[in-house]
N, C-alpha and C positions, 0 to 999 in steps of 0.2 A: 927732481922727478917725483911726481905724485904717485903714490902707491895705492891709496884707497881713501875712503872717508871714515873717520873715526867716530864722530857724533855730530849732531846738530843741536842747536839750542834755540828755544823760542819762549816768549813770555806766556804765563798762564794766569788766568783770572779765576776760573771756577775750580779751585783746587780739589775738593772732595769728589766732585762729579768727574773731573778729568782722570783722577787716579783710579776711581772705580771703573770707568770706561776702559782704560788701557789694561787694567787687571782682567776685565772681562774678555778682552781680545787675547789674553794669554801672556801678557808681558810680565816680566819680573819687575817689581817696584823697589826703589831704594831712595833714601833721602841722603844724598851725597854730602850736602852742606846744610845741616838742620836749620830750618827756618828760611832758607834761601833757594835751594835747588832740589827738586825731585827728579829722578831719572826713571825712564822706562827702558827696559832691555828686552830685546827679542833677537835670538840668534847671536850674531856677532855685531849687532847694531844697537845704538843707544840714542835716545832723545833726552836732552836735559830740558826740563821745564823750569824757568825762572819764576819764582813765586812773586806775588804783587809787592811784597816788602822790598825786593831787590830791584825789579824793573821800574818801579815807580820812583825810585830814588834818583835824584839828579846826579849824585856822586857815582852811580854805577854806569860806567861808560863802555864796558866790554860787551857791547851788543850793537846791533844795527840801530842807528839813531832814531829811526822812525818805526821800529818794530813794536807792535801792540798785539795783545791776544787775538788770535784768529789769523795771524799773518802766515802761518805754516801751510805748506802744500806738499804733502808726503805721498809717495807711492810705495806701498808694501807688496811684497810677493806673498800671495796666499798659497798655502800648500795643500789645501783641501779642495773639495768640490765647490762649484758655484752654489749649489743648494745649501751646503753647510755654511757658506759665507752669508747667504741671504737669511738663513735661520738665525745665525748669530747676530747679525745687524738688527734684525727684528727684535730679538731678545734684549739688545742693548738700546732699543728705542732710537735707532739711527736710520732714518729713512734714506732710501736709495735716491740720489739725485739724478744719476744717469747710469745706464748699463743694464745688462752686460753689453759691452761694445768692444770691437777689436781696436787695439792700440799698439803702437810701436813702443817696445820697452827699452830698457837700458842694457839688456843682455847682449853679449857677442858684438859689442860696438854699435849697439842700436840697430841691429838688423833683424831682430827676432820679435815677432808679434805675439801678443797674448790677448786675453779677454779681460776687460777691466770693469769694475763697478765702483761708483763714486758715492761718498757720503761725507758727513761732517762729524767732528767730535763735539763735546759740550762747549768748547770755546769757539766753535765754527771754523777750525782749521779744516782745509779740504783734504780728504783722505781718498786715495785711489788704491784699490786692491787689484793687482794684476795676477791672472792665473795663466801660467805657461803650460803647454802640453808636456 
């Protein structure tokens, strides 16, 4: 029986820019496996970013076989106002691609809607920020 999601992992190309971006979002940063994996933590959630040294190695097989930087598509729950989100994304030079727009989220068995804003991180992973009432 599945109980929850512990973390996700994706490859990362623009190491310094990605770490600065996620720190700017308020994430805690750690280098879990020096030279190989950086992690960003927010609440009880974690994203592991595999550094180029590891994902470019043919010997590293513990990943999706076709995953490349920019393959991530994440939805974050935003705890502030829409204006605060817009201001932060502007500060981080992350243009809004779409939104605010109403979306069906993952809460309560996918029956709760929220308002979402979409942008991309420095590696072009798609980021959705959903705001629930």
